[in-house]
DODRENGU-605624 format. One record per residue (C-alpha): residue in three letters; chain; x, y, z. Coordinates in nm, 4 decimals. Example, Ala and Ser with C-alpha at 12.3 -4.5 7.8 and 13.67 -1.06 7.14 Angstrom:
2
+--------+--------+----------+----------+----------+
: residu : chaine :        x :        y :        z :
+--------+--------+----------+----------+----------+
:    ala :      A :   1.2300 :  -0.4500 :   0.7800 :
:    ser :      A :   1.3670 :  -0.1060 :   0.7140 :
+--------+--------+----------+----------+----------+
END
This chain:
371
+--------+--------+----------+----------+----------+
: residu : chaine :        x :        y :        z :
+--------+--------+----------+----------+----------+
:    unk :      A :   0.3597 :  -3.4233 :  -0.1721 :
:    unk :      A :   0.2516 :  -3.1348 :   0.0483 :
:    unk :      A :   0.5334 :  -2.9487 :   0.2231 :
:    unk :      A :   0.5833 :  -3.0159 :   0.5925 :
:    unk :      A :   0.4571 :  -2.7584 :   0.8380 :
:    unk :      A :   0.7173 :  -2.4923 :   0.9053 :
:    unk :      A :   0.8664 :  -2.4140 :   1.2463 :
:    unk :      A :   0.8470 :  -2.0359 :   1.2095 :
:    unk :      A :   1.0657 :  -1.9672 :   1.5116 :
:    unk :      A :   1.3531 :  -2.1555 :   1.3487 :
:    unk :      A :   1.2662 :  -2.0156 :   1.0068 :
:    unk :      A :   1.2809 :  -1.6624 :   1.1486 :
:    unk :      A :   1.6488 :  -1.7150 :   1.2393 :
:    unk :      A :   1.7146 :  -1.8255 :   0.8823 :
:    unk :      A :   1.5239 :  -1.5221 :   0.7539 :
:    unk :      A :   1.7476 :  -1.2894 :   0.9543 :
:    unk :      A :   2.0523 :  -1.4659 :   0.8132 :
:    unk :      A :   1.9127 :  -1.4194 :   0.4616 :
:    unk :      A :   1.8427 :  -1.0534 :   0.5361 :
:    unk :      A :   2.2037 :  -1.0020 :   0.6423 :
:    unk :      A :   2.3154 :  -1.1105 :   0.2942 :
:    unk :      A :   2.1391 :  -0.8016 :   0.1500 :
:    unk :      A :   2.0647 :  -0.9792 :  -0.1780 :
:    unk :      A :   1.6859 :  -0.9586 :  -0.1658 :
:    unk :      A :   1.4406 :  -1.1949 :  -0.3320 :
:    unk :      A :   1.5826 :  -1.0900 :  -0.6692 :
:    unk :      A :   1.9176 :  -1.2316 :  -0.5549 :
:    unk :      A :   1.7582 :  -1.5697 :  -0.4874 :
:    unk :      A :   1.5988 :  -1.5731 :  -0.8312 :
:    unk :      A :   1.9264 :  -1.4742 :  -0.9958 :
:    unk :      A :   2.0946 :  -1.7622 :  -0.8111 :
:    unk :      A :   1.8517 :  -2.0002 :  -0.9816 :
:    unk :      A :   1.6524 :  -2.1297 :  -0.6834 :
:    unk :      A :   1.3916 :  -2.3908 :  -0.7781 :
:    unk :      A :   1.2457 :  -2.4298 :  -0.4277 :
:    unk :      A :   1.1768 :  -2.1332 :  -0.2032 :
:    unk :      A :   1.3476 :  -2.1205 :   0.1392 :
:    unk :      A :   1.1154 :  -2.2375 :   0.4157 :
:    unk :      A :   1.0877 :  -1.8930 :   0.5736 :
:    unk :      A :   0.8850 :  -1.7878 :   0.2674 :
:    unk :      A :   0.6295 :  -2.0698 :   0.3111 :
:    unk :      A :   0.2966 :  -1.9482 :   0.4468 :
:    unk :      A :   0.0479 :  -2.1551 :   0.6475 :
:    unk :      A :  -0.1950 :  -2.3489 :   0.4254 :
:    unk :      A :  -0.4948 :  -2.1429 :   0.5400 :
:    unk :      A :  -0.3269 :  -1.8200 :   0.4194 :
:    unk :      A :  -0.2269 :  -1.9295 :   0.0718 :
:    unk :      A :  -0.3983 :  -1.8252 :  -0.2484 :
:    unk :      A :  -0.4846 :  -2.1865 :  -0.3382 :
:    unk :      A :  -0.6674 :  -2.2499 :  -0.0116 :
:    unk :      A :  -1.0294 :  -2.3436 :  -0.0865 :
:    unk :      A :  -1.1726 :  -2.0959 :   0.1639 :
:    unk :      A :  -0.9805 :  -1.8024 :   0.0178 :
:    unk :      A :  -1.0138 :  -1.8956 :  -0.3477 :
:    unk :      A :  -1.3917 :  -1.9353 :  -0.3346 :
:    unk :      A :  -1.5370 :  -1.7054 :  -0.5996 :
:    unk :      A :  -1.2001 :  -1.5334 :  -0.6325 :
:    unk :      A :  -1.2469 :  -1.2472 :  -0.8786 :
:    unk :      A :  -1.6054 :  -1.3609 :  -0.9102 :
:    unk :      A :  -1.8101 :  -1.2612 :  -1.2139 :
:    unk :      A :  -2.0048 :  -0.9394 :  -1.2202 :
:    unk :      A :  -1.8122 :  -0.7664 :  -0.9419 :
:    unk :      A :  -1.5792 :  -0.4793 :  -1.0255 :
:    unk :      A :  -1.4331 :  -0.2122 :  -0.8051 :
:    unk :      A :  -1.5689 :   0.1413 :  -0.8547 :
:    unk :      A :  -1.4098 :   0.3698 :  -1.1144 :
:    unk :      A :  -1.3886 :   0.7461 :  -1.0562 :
:    unk :      A :  -1.3503 :   0.9494 :  -1.3733 :
:    unk :      A :  -1.1871 :   1.2886 :  -1.3142 :
:    unk :      A :  -1.2467 :   1.4124 :  -1.6684 :
:    unk :      A :  -1.3562 :   1.7765 :  -1.6542 :
:    unk :      A :  -1.2597 :   1.8277 :  -1.2913 :
:    unk :      A :  -1.3883 :   2.1737 :  -1.1818 :
:    unk :      A :  -1.5327 :   2.2439 :  -1.5270 :
:    unk :      A :  -1.8950 :   2.1571 :  -1.4585 :
:    unk :      A :  -2.1070 :   2.1530 :  -1.1408 :
:    unk :      A :  -2.3005 :   1.8449 :  -1.2508 :
:    unk :      A :  -1.9774 :   1.6585 :  -1.3216 :
:    unk :      A :  -1.8460 :   1.7624 :  -0.9812 :
:    unk :      A :  -2.1550 :   1.6307 :  -0.8038 :
:    unk :      A :  -2.1200 :   1.2981 :  -0.9864 :
:    unk :      A :  -1.7536 :   1.2740 :  -0.8828 :
:    unk :      A :  -1.8336 :   1.3473 :  -0.5183 :
:    unk :      A :  -2.1145 :   1.0903 :  -0.5180 :
:    unk :      A :  -1.8858 :   0.8341 :  -0.6815 :
:    unk :      A :  -1.6182 :   0.9045 :  -0.4213 :
:    unk :      A :  -1.8674 :   0.8681 :  -0.1357 :
:    unk :      A :  -1.9902 :   0.5342 :  -0.2688 :
:    unk :      A :  -1.6394 :   0.4001 :  -0.3331 :
:    unk :      A :  -1.5009 :   0.5000 :   0.0070 :
:    unk :      A :  -1.8052 :   0.3856 :   0.2042 :
:    unk :      A :  -1.8718 :   0.0507 :   0.0385 :
:    unk :      A :  -1.5428 :  -0.0715 :  -0.1099 :
:    unk :      A :  -1.2515 :   0.1279 :   0.0286 :
:    unk :      A :  -1.0838 :   0.0592 :  -0.3080 :
:    unk :      A :  -1.1362 :   0.2320 :  -0.6436 :
:    unk :      A :  -0.9710 :   0.2990 :  -0.9788 :
:    unk :      A :  -0.8995 :   0.6565 :  -1.0939 :
:    unk :      A :  -0.8995 :   0.7448 :  -1.4639 :
:    unk :      A :  -0.8548 :   1.0712 :  -1.6566 :
:    unk :      A :  -0.6610 :   1.2044 :  -1.3584 :
:    unk :      A :  -0.4235 :   1.4343 :  -1.5448 :
:    unk :      A :  -0.0979 :   1.2492 :  -1.4762 :
:    unk :      A :   0.0706 :   1.1932 :  -1.8155 :
:    unk :      A :   0.0999 :   0.8294 :  -1.9175 :
:    unk :      A :   0.4679 :   0.8847 :  -2.0001 :
:    unk :      A :   0.5358 :   0.9954 :  -1.6394 :
:    unk :      A :   0.3647 :   0.6801 :  -1.5094 :
:    unk :      A :   0.5538 :   0.4502 :  -1.7441 :
:    unk :      A :   0.8861 :   0.6186 :  -1.6665 :
:    unk :      A :   0.8200 :   0.5665 :  -1.2971 :
:    unk :      A :   0.7601 :   0.1923 :  -1.3196 :
:    unk :      A :   1.0567 :   0.1548 :  -1.5534 :
:    unk :      A :   1.2848 :   0.3405 :  -1.3078 :
:    unk :      A :   1.1783 :   0.1048 :  -1.0265 :
:    unk :      A :   1.2572 :  -0.1897 :  -1.2494 :
:    unk :      A :   1.5928 :  -0.0363 :  -1.3374 :
:    unk :      A :   1.6867 :   0.0034 :  -0.9710 :
:    unk :      A :   1.5979 :  -0.3517 :  -0.8745 :
:    unk :      A :   1.7575 :  -0.5083 :  -1.1817 :
:    unk :      A :   2.0926 :  -0.3312 :  -1.1526 :
:    unk :      A :   2.3955 :  -0.5368 :  -1.0366 :
:    unk :      A :   2.3580 :  -0.6576 :  -0.6778 :
:    unk :      A :   2.6710 :  -0.4771 :  -0.5579 :
:    unk :      A :   2.5286 :  -0.1420 :  -0.6669 :
:    unk :      A :   2.2086 :  -0.1950 :  -0.4646 :
:    unk :      A :   2.3651 :  -0.3195 :  -0.1435 :
:    unk :      A :   2.4720 :   0.0260 :  -0.0265 :
:    unk :      A :   2.1026 :   0.1172 :  -0.0006 :
:    unk :      A :   2.0036 :  -0.1961 :   0.1936 :
:    unk :      A :   1.8965 :  -0.0964 :   0.5434 :
:    unk :      A :   1.6195 :  -0.1375 :   0.8014 :
:    unk :      A :   1.6989 :   0.1938 :   0.9659 :
:    unk :      A :   1.3710 :   0.3625 :   0.8762 :
:    unk :      A :   1.4867 :   0.6992 :   1.0019 :
:    unk :      A :   1.6766 :   0.7182 :   0.6741 :
:    unk :      A :   1.5210 :   0.8981 :   0.3796 :
:    unk :      A :   1.5789 :   0.6003 :   0.1490 :
:    unk :      A :   1.5802 :   0.2262 :   0.2199 :
:    unk :      A :   1.6116 :  -0.0821 :   0.0049 :
:    unk :      A :   1.5064 :  -0.4042 :   0.1767 :
:    unk :      A :   1.3317 :  -0.7353 :   0.1245 :
:    unk :      A :   1.0169 :  -0.9001 :   0.2594 :
:    unk :      A :   0.8607 :  -0.6109 :   0.4523 :
:    unk :      A :   0.9384 :  -0.4889 :   0.8040 :
:    unk :      A :   1.0430 :  -0.8311 :   0.9339 :
:    unk :      A :   1.1998 :  -0.7015 :   1.2552 :
:    unk :      A :   0.9044 :  -0.4971 :   1.3771 :
:    unk :      A :   0.6625 :  -0.7886 :   1.4074 :
:    unk :      A :   0.4985 :  -0.9209 :   1.7233 :
:    unk :      A :   0.5665 :  -1.2846 :   1.6371 :
:    unk :      A :   0.7518 :  -1.4869 :   1.3723 :
:    unk :      A :   0.5671 :  -1.4873 :   1.0403 :
:    unk :      A :   0.6645 :  -1.5965 :   0.6888 :
:    unk :      A :   0.8526 :  -1.3582 :   0.4618 :
:    unk :      A :   0.6970 :  -1.1921 :   0.1577 :
:    unk :      A :   0.8182 :  -1.2589 :  -0.1959 :
:    unk :      A :   0.9157 :  -0.8996 :  -0.2847 :
:    unk :      A :   1.1895 :  -0.6362 :  -0.2658 :
:    unk :      A :   1.1219 :  -0.2706 :  -0.1898 :
:    unk :      A :   1.2821 :   0.0676 :  -0.2506 :
:    unk :      A :   1.1266 :   0.3054 :   0.0033 :
:    unk :      A :   1.1553 :   0.6855 :   0.0067 :
:    unk :      A :   0.9859 :   0.9366 :   0.2349 :
:    unk :      A :   0.9266 :   1.3083 :   0.2698 :
:    unk :      A :   0.7983 :   1.5034 :   0.5678 :
:    unk :      A :   0.5453 :   1.7725 :   0.4799 :
:    unk :      A :   0.6105 :   1.7512 :   0.1044 :
:    unk :      A :   0.9758 :   1.8495 :   0.1581 :
:    unk :      A :   1.1555 :   1.6048 :  -0.0679 :
:    unk :      A :   1.5332 :   1.5853 :  -0.0697 :
:    unk :      A :   1.5567 :   1.4569 :  -0.4243 :
:    unk :      A :   1.9358 :   1.4536 :  -0.4123 :
:    unk :      A :   1.9076 :   1.1750 :  -0.1527 :
:    unk :      A :   1.7336 :   0.9454 :  -0.4003 :
:    unk :      A :   1.9285 :   0.6871 :  -0.6041 :
:    unk :      A :   2.0581 :   0.8592 :  -0.9165 :
:    unk :      A :   1.9304 :   0.5707 :  -1.1266 :
:    unk :      A :   1.5681 :   0.6748 :  -1.0672 :
:    unk :      A :   1.5982 :   1.0278 :  -0.9238 :
:    unk :      A :   1.4619 :   1.2233 :  -1.2185 :
:    unk :      A :   1.1644 :   0.9913 :  -1.2704 :
:    unk :      A :   1.0697 :   0.9968 :  -0.9009 :
:    unk :      A :   1.0951 :   1.3749 :  -0.8883 :
:    unk :      A :   0.8592 :   1.4211 :  -1.1829 :
:    unk :      A :   0.6251 :   1.1527 :  -1.0551 :
:    unk :      A :   0.5929 :   1.3020 :  -0.7061 :
:    unk :      A :   0.5151 :   1.6470 :  -0.8462 :
:    unk :      A :   0.2206 :   1.4922 :  -1.0285 :
:    unk :      A :   0.1160 :   1.2887 :  -0.7243 :
:    unk :      A :   0.0877 :   1.6025 :  -0.5131 :
:    unk :      A :  -0.1309 :   1.7664 :  -0.7791 :
:    unk :      A :  -0.3536 :   1.4577 :  -0.7969 :
:    unk :      A :  -0.3784 :   1.4436 :  -0.4179 :
:    unk :      A :  -0.5255 :   1.7944 :  -0.4125 :
:    unk :      A :  -0.8074 :   1.6826 :  -0.6421 :
:    unk :      A :  -0.8786 :   1.3659 :  -0.4474 :
:    unk :      A :  -0.8664 :   1.5369 :  -0.1090 :
:    unk :      A :  -1.1270 :   1.7887 :  -0.2255 :
:    unk :      A :  -1.3606 :   1.5125 :  -0.3420 :
:    unk :      A :  -1.3072 :   1.3110 :  -0.0247 :
:    unk :      A :  -1.3738 :   1.6149 :   0.1956 :
:    unk :      A :  -1.6940 :   1.6967 :   0.0085 :
:    unk :      A :  -1.7987 :   1.3303 :   0.0162 :
:    unk :      A :  -1.7840 :   1.3547 :   0.3965 :
:    unk :      A :  -1.9948 :   1.6707 :   0.3890 :
:    unk :      A :  -1.7001 :   1.8945 :   0.4803 :
:    unk :      A :  -1.5532 :   2.1991 :   0.3069 :
:    unk :      A :  -1.3431 :   2.0944 :   0.0111 :
:    unk :      A :  -1.0159 :   2.2083 :   0.1722 :
:    unk :      A :  -1.0776 :   2.0365 :   0.5064 :
:    unk :      A :  -0.8449 :   1.7356 :   0.4760 :
:    unk :      A :  -0.5594 :   1.9350 :   0.3251 :
:    unk :      A :  -0.5898 :   2.2346 :   0.5586 :
:    unk :      A :  -0.5738 :   2.0120 :   0.8667 :
:    unk :      A :  -0.2429 :   1.8605 :   0.7513 :
:    unk :      A :  -0.3842 :   1.5077 :   0.7546 :
:    unk :      A :  -0.2386 :   1.4332 :   0.4081 :
:    unk :      A :   0.0804 :   1.6363 :   0.4256 :
:    unk :      A :   0.3531 :   1.3688 :   0.4374 :
:    unk :      A :   0.4284 :   1.1083 :   0.1733 :
:    unk :      A :   0.5995 :   0.7713 :   0.1724 :
:    unk :      A :   0.6760 :   0.6156 :  -0.1666 :
:    unk :      A :   0.7477 :   0.2438 :  -0.2023 :
:    unk :      A :   0.8723 :   0.0900 :  -0.5250 :
:    unk :      A :   0.7893 :  -0.2825 :  -0.5026 :
:    unk :      A :   0.9464 :  -0.5518 :  -0.7176 :
:    unk :      A :   0.7862 :  -0.8993 :  -0.7195 :
:    unk :      A :   1.0070 :  -1.1479 :  -0.9077 :
:    unk :      A :   0.8531 :  -1.4579 :  -1.0622 :
:    unk :      A :   0.8422 :  -1.7287 :  -0.7963 :
:    unk :      A :   0.9259 :  -2.0990 :  -0.8538 :
:    unk :      A :   0.6585 :  -2.2088 :  -0.6010 :
:    unk :      A :   0.3942 :  -1.9339 :  -0.5927 :
:    unk :      A :   0.1284 :  -2.1507 :  -0.4293 :
:    unk :      A :   0.3390 :  -2.1690 :  -0.1119 :
:    unk :      A :   0.3951 :  -1.7987 :  -0.0528 :
:    unk :      A :   0.2555 :  -1.4475 :  -0.1032 :
:    unk :      A :   0.3943 :  -1.1298 :  -0.2544 :
:    unk :      A :   0.2315 :  -0.9251 :   0.0227 :
:    unk :      A :   0.0323 :  -1.0731 :   0.3111 :
:    unk :      A :  -0.3267 :  -0.9779 :   0.3860 :
:    unk :      A :  -0.3221 :  -0.6344 :   0.5513 :
:    unk :      A :  -0.4812 :  -0.2924 :   0.5663 :
:    unk :      A :  -0.2815 :   0.0305 :   0.5305 :
:    unk :      A :  -0.2093 :   0.2635 :   0.8253 :
:    unk :      A :  -0.2233 :   0.5672 :   0.5954 :
:    unk :      A :  -0.5150 :   0.7995 :   0.5261 :
:    unk :      A :  -0.4993 :   0.7400 :   0.1519 :
:    unk :      A :  -0.2887 :   0.5119 :  -0.0667 :
:    unk :      A :  -0.2363 :   0.5492 :  -0.4418 :
:    unk :      A :  -0.1011 :   0.2539 :  -0.6376 :
:    unk :      A :   0.0534 :   0.2591 :  -0.9816 :
:    unk :      A :   0.0850 :  -0.0987 :  -1.1065 :
:    unk :      A :   0.2353 :  -0.2220 :  -1.4279 :
:    unk :      A :   0.0704 :  -0.4866 :  -1.6416 :
:    unk :      A :   0.1493 :  -0.7566 :  -1.3858 :
:    unk :      A :  -0.1623 :  -0.8682 :  -1.1988 :
:    unk :      A :  -0.1822 :  -1.0155 :  -0.8496 :
:    unk :      A :  -0.3397 :  -0.7387 :  -0.6392 :
:    unk :      A :  -0.6572 :  -0.8525 :  -0.4629 :
:    unk :      A :  -0.9027 :  -0.6843 :  -0.2247 :
:    unk :      A :  -1.1229 :  -0.8582 :   0.0316 :
:    unk :      A :  -1.4796 :  -0.7491 :  -0.0418 :
:    unk :      A :  -1.7783 :  -0.9141 :   0.1293 :
:    unk :      A :  -1.5465 :  -1.1962 :   0.2416 :
:    unk :      A :  -1.4437 :  -1.2677 :  -0.1179 :
:    unk :      A :  -1.1064 :  -1.2023 :  -0.2777 :
:    unk :      A :  -1.1543 :  -0.9845 :  -0.5845 :
:    unk :      A :  -0.8834 :  -0.9299 :  -0.8470 :
:    unk :      A :  -0.7844 :  -0.5694 :  -0.9152 :
:    unk :      A :  -0.6884 :  -0.5714 :  -1.2833 :
:    unk :      A :  -0.4036 :  -0.3618 :  -1.4142 :
:    unk :      A :  -0.5635 :  -0.0892 :  -1.6299 :
:    unk :      A :  -0.3462 :   0.1243 :  -1.8581 :
:    unk :      A :  -0.3333 :   0.4830 :  -1.7395 :
:    unk :      A :  -0.5246 :   0.4187 :  -1.4149 :
:    unk :      A :  -0.4323 :   0.4477 :  -1.0495 :
:    unk :      A :  -0.5699 :   0.2225 :  -0.7795 :
:    unk :      A :  -0.6650 :   0.4104 :  -0.4622 :
:    unk :      A :  -0.7556 :   0.2747 :  -0.1227 :
:    unk :      A :  -0.8645 :   0.4174 :   0.2097 :
:    unk :      A :  -0.6281 :   0.3620 :   0.5029 :
:    unk :      A :  -0.7049 :   0.2725 :   0.8625 :
:    unk :      A :  -0.6430 :   0.6206 :   0.9987 :
:    unk :      A :  -0.8912 :   0.7699 :   0.7529 :
:    unk :      A :  -1.1516 :   0.5232 :   0.8755 :
:    unk :      A :  -1.0815 :   0.6411 :   1.2309 :
:    unk :      A :  -1.1037 :   1.0108 :   1.1402 :
:    unk :      A :  -1.4214 :   0.9595 :   0.9371 :
:    unk :      A :  -1.5843 :   0.7680 :   1.2247 :
:    unk :      A :  -1.6365 :   0.4672 :   0.9972 :
:    unk :      A :  -1.8004 :   0.6687 :   0.7179 :
:    unk :      A :  -1.5060 :   0.5652 :   0.4985 :
:    unk :      A :  -1.3857 :   0.2050 :   0.5150 :
:    unk :      A :  -1.0345 :   0.0676 :   0.5095 :
:    unk :      A :  -1.0219 :  -0.2850 :   0.3706 :
:    unk :      A :  -0.7751 :  -0.5709 :   0.3668 :
:    unk :      A :  -0.5848 :  -0.6559 :   0.0525 :
:    unk :      A :  -0.2901 :  -0.8682 :  -0.0604 :
:    unk :      A :  -0.0623 :  -0.9435 :  -0.3550 :
:    unk :      A :  -0.0231 :  -1.2956 :  -0.4899 :
:    unk :      A :   0.3074 :  -1.4441 :  -0.5986 :
:    unk :      A :   0.3189 :  -1.5581 :  -0.9603 :
:    unk :      A :   0.5399 :  -1.8001 :  -1.1498 :
:    unk :      A :   0.5160 :  -1.6627 :  -1.5009 :
:    unk :      A :   0.6034 :  -1.3587 :  -1.7090 :
:    unk :      A :   0.7930 :  -1.0509 :  -1.6057 :
:    unk :      A :   0.8244 :  -0.9304 :  -1.2459 :
:    unk :      A :   0.5330 :  -0.7301 :  -1.1105 :
:    unk :      A :   0.6254 :  -0.3637 :  -1.0520 :
:    unk :      A :   0.4274 :  -0.1160 :  -0.8431 :
:    unk :      A :   0.4770 :   0.2354 :  -0.7058 :
:    unk :      A :   0.2768 :   0.2892 :  -0.3873 :
:    unk :      A :   0.2253 :   0.6389 :  -0.2424 :
:    unk :      A :   0.1097 :   0.6555 :   0.1197 :
:    unk :      A :  -0.0340 :   0.9897 :   0.2326 :
:    unk :      A :   0.0143 :   1.0545 :   0.6032 :
:    unk :      A :  -0.0340 :   1.3329 :   0.8601 :
:    unk :      A :   0.1937 :   1.6336 :   0.8883 :
:    unk :      A :   0.5182 :   1.5339 :   1.0631 :
:    unk :      A :   0.4942 :   1.8036 :   1.3309 :
:    unk :      A :   0.1457 :   1.6834 :   1.4247 :
:    unk :      A :   0.2014 :   1.3085 :   1.4618 :
:    unk :      A :   0.1919 :   1.3389 :   1.8430 :
:    unk :      A :  -0.1071 :   1.5736 :   1.8410 :
:    unk :      A :  -0.4222 :   1.4230 :   2.0011 :
:    unk :      A :  -0.6964 :   1.3632 :   1.7459 :
:    unk :      A :  -1.0002 :   1.1477 :   1.6929 :
:    unk :      A :  -1.3075 :   1.1317 :   1.4719 :
:    unk :      A :  -1.3597 :   1.4652 :   1.2941 :
:    unk :      A :  -1.5929 :   1.6662 :   1.5163 :
:    unk :      A :  -1.8045 :   1.7928 :   1.2259 :
:    unk :      A :  -1.9007 :   1.4310 :   1.1574 :
:    unk :      A :  -2.0282 :   1.3646 :   1.5101 :
:    unk :      A :  -2.3809 :   1.4071 :   1.6453 :
:    unk :      A :  -2.6235 :   1.2445 :   1.8847 :
:    unk :      A :  -2.7084 :   1.0012 :   1.6075 :
:    unk :      A :  -2.3431 :   0.9517 :   1.5160 :
:    unk :      A :  -2.1392 :   0.9382 :   1.8395 :
:    unk :      A :  -1.7626 :   0.8773 :   1.8258 :
:    unk :      A :  -1.6627 :   0.5164 :   1.7614 :
:    unk :      A :  -1.2915 :   0.5657 :   1.8338 :
:    unk :      A :  -1.1093 :   0.7202 :   2.1269 :
:    unk :      A :  -0.8753 :   1.0169 :   2.1083 :
:    unk :      A :  -0.5252 :   0.9099 :   2.0026 :
:    unk :      A :  -0.2345 :   1.0375 :   1.7941 :
:    unk :      A :  -0.0898 :   0.9130 :   1.4691 :
:    unk :      A :   0.2326 :   0.8230 :   1.6515 :
:    unk :      A :   0.0418 :   0.6044 :   1.8984 :
:    unk :      A :  -0.1624 :   0.4544 :   1.6181 :
:    unk :      A :   0.1512 :   0.3619 :   1.4233 :
:    unk :      A :   0.3177 :   0.2118 :   1.7305 :
:    unk :      A :   0.0280 :  -0.0288 :   1.7627 :
:    unk :      A :   0.0082 :  -0.0906 :   1.3876 :
:    unk :      A :   0.3752 :  -0.1939 :   1.3754 :
:    unk :      A :   0.2994 :  -0.4662 :   1.6288 :
:    unk :      A :  -0.0150 :  -0.6116 :   1.4728 :
:    unk :      A :  -0.0212 :  -0.4817 :   1.1148 :
:    unk :      A :   0.2979 :  -0.6610 :   1.0156 :
:    unk :      A :   0.1407 :  -0.9966 :   1.1006 :
:    unk :      A :  -0.1852 :  -0.9401 :   0.9172 :
:    unk :      A :  -0.3825 :  -0.7927 :   1.2069 :
:    unk :      A :  -0.5910 :  -0.4754 :   1.2312 :
:    unk :      A :  -0.4954 :  -0.1818 :   1.4525 :
:    unk :      A :  -0.8372 :  -0.0143 :   1.4482 :
:    unk :      A :  -1.0132 :  -0.2362 :   1.7068 :
:    unk :      A :  -0.7558 :  -0.1325 :   1.9679 :
:    unk :      A :  -0.8785 :   0.2293 :   1.9445 :
:    unk :      A :  -1.2517 :   0.1664 :   1.9677 :
:    unk :      A :  -1.4414 :   0.3154 :   2.2617 :
+--------+--------+----------+----------+----------+
END
């Protein structure tokens, strides 16, 4: 029998009550739930088993681009191929895999294991980190930013450990001791990888290779360690709702658990977990700055009922903290009579204010800033 339609206004009250318990989705699983609470149930048209969204899901012959960084800076021909691959990936997909990137496999595996270790520690040890005060350097919470949404929406079947640094200035002592060392080593490698990617992205736009870094557009980092427990009724909910990222660039390290999908040509395409690879995607603000030369695309994570929990480490690269109120718009070097600005002048702070209203309910912030 199909579940009854959910009154999301009433369910939202129950969600807040659940949030106050500070046990997360992992706490529900540990308690042995066999039916998910109704505030996790998504409308039929949004679920993964809906016929309109499952049509040709992960359809044959379609794979996201792969950018191979082997021999970075060693050969001009290799460099040209990398830049061309980056241009194609960012302009047509907005998603791509990165291989031979220089980050040791051991560092990547230690990172995912440390996220698992944090989320699977005794509940009492995690509760001190549970907070929705996002001015803090570290937060542990469940189901996304449920209190920043414009209207009641279903919860997401995941828990998150979120850490942030302004202008690369990490206070590693503020991180949970259980995963502090692994996060420190991982972020050092992420910053090195970002330098390579920012050069290729700048050149792919026809700019000097240091353009994106020198402007401070990629200076701040937010790191989210997501934990998606196995769900007793995965067809009724989602791990992460359909959304696009407000960042300029997002790098995803996923373990062997699948579930990540990208919307490409109105079809949901599976992003397979590849050993030693990162998944990268363009964010909304990069699409604005590039005047639509790079595309941000919607993606989601399915809930699953089998195997181990899905673990991912997601790095969001954002503008320099001191410049978030600075007026900016499409990069002037990209504009011409044949390529006039598509978006109005704004600031990252204004952009994020609007994103928090619409992005948390599956909407897009970009249309609001179009001329």
